[in-house]
C-alpha positions as CSV (number, residue, x, y, z in Angstrom):
1,X,2.5,84.2,-130.1
2,X,1.7,81.9,-127.1
3,X,4.1,79.3,-128.4
4,X,7.0,81.8,-128.4
5,X,6.0,83.0,-125.0
6,X,6.1,79.4,-123.8
7,X,9.6,78.9,-125.2
8,X,10.9,82.1,-123.6
9,X,9.3,81.2,-120.2
10,X,10.8,77.6,-120.4
11,X,14.3,79.0,-121.0
12,X,13.9,81.6,-118.3
13,X,12.7,79.0,-115.9
14,X,15.8,76.8,-116.7
15,X,18.2,79.7,-116.1
16,X,16.4,80.6,-112.8
17,X,16.7,76.9,-111.6
18,X,20.4,76.8,-112.5
19,X,21.0,80.0,-110.5
20,X,19.0,78.6,-107.7
21,X,21.2,75.5,-107.5
22,X,24.3,77.6,-107.6
23,X,23.0,79.8,-104.7
24,X,22.0,76.7,-102.7
25,X,25.6,75.4,-103.0
26,X,27.0,78.8,-101.9
27,X,24.5,79.0,-99.0
28,X,25.5,75.5,-97.8
29,X,29.2,76.3,-98.0
30,X,28.8,79.6,-96.0
31,X,26.6,77.8,-93.4
32,X,29.2,75.1,-93.0
33,X,32.0,77.7,-92.5
34,X,29.9,79.6,-90.0
35,X,29.1,76.4,-88.1
36,X,32.8,75.5,-88.0
37,X,33.7,79.0,-86.7
38,X,31.0,78.8,-84.0
39,X,32.1,75.2,-83.0
40,X,35.8,76.2,-82.8
41,X,35.3,78.4,-79.7
42,X,38.0,80.6,-81.1
43,X,35.7,83.4,-82.1
44,X,35.5,86.0,-79.4
45,X,32.2,87.9,-79.3
46,X,32.1,91.5,-78.2
47,X,30.1,92.7,-75.2
48,X,26.4,93.2,-75.6
49,X,26.8,96.9,-75.8
50,X,29.2,96.7,-78.7
51,X,26.9,94.2,-80.6
52,X,24.0,96.7,-80.2
53,X,26.2,99.5,-81.5
54,X,27.2,97.3,-84.5
55,X,23.6,96.5,-85.2
56,X,22.4,100.1,-85.0
57,X,25.3,101.3,-87.1
58,X,24.4,99.0,-89.9
59,X,20.6,99.4,-89.6
60,X,19.5,102.5,-87.8
61,X,16.1,102.6,-86.2
62,X,15.7,99.0,-85.0
63,X,13.2,97.7,-82.5
64,X,14.4,95.5,-79.6
65,X,13.4,92.4,-81.5
66,X,15.2,93.5,-84.6
67,X,18.3,94.1,-82.5
68,X,18.0,90.6,-81.1
69,X,17.6,89.2,-84.6
70,X,20.6,91.2,-85.9
71,X,22.8,89.9,-83.1
72,X,21.7,86.3,-83.8
73,X,22.5,86.8,-87.5
74,X,25.9,88.5,-87.0
75,X,27.2,86.6,-83.9
76,X,25.2,83.4,-83.9
77,X,24.1,83.8,-80.3
78,X,20.8,84.4,-78.5
79,X,20.7,87.5,-76.3
80,X,17.6,87.6,-74.2
81,X,15.3,90.6,-75.0
82,X,15.4,91.7,-71.4
83,X,19.2,91.9,-71.6
84,X,18.9,94.1,-74.7
85,X,16.4,96.3,-73.0
86,X,18.5,96.8,-69.9
87,X,21.6,97.5,-72.0
88,X,19.8,99.9,-74.2
89,X,18.5,101.8,-71.1
90,X,22.0,102.1,-69.7
91,X,23.4,103.2,-73.1
92,X,20.6,105.8,-73.2
93,X,21.6,107.1,-69.8
94,X,25.2,107.3,-71.0
95,X,24.1,109.2,-74.1
96,X,25.1,106.5,-76.5
97,X,21.6,105.8,-78.0
98,X,18.2,107.3,-78.1
99,X,14.8,106.0,-79.0
100,X,11.7,107.2,-80.8
101,X,8.7,105.0,-80.0
102,X,9.9,101.4,-80.3
103,X,12.9,102.3,-82.5
104,X,16.5,102.8,-81.3
105,X,19.2,104.9,-82.8
106,X,22.8,105.8,-82.2
């Protein structure tokens, strides 16, 4: 019984390692393309307000830090948390967003 389990686990481990290597290659390729796009200077980034809308449209109920992280992920730039807060407050005044506690929503 344990011998059979060892064989099954060995085979499973091998398949998992193969998949991991494939994913590593895919991740490296995507990172390279993203770096090339960022370095090209040809990618225009939307205004902060639009990046916040995009983040909240994809993942409603984000905190300020989560919005900062989503913008970093999606656009490859660091927007200071205070910029996010100020923009969110103006958007709230304009009726574009609302918040409940630390979470922001469209």
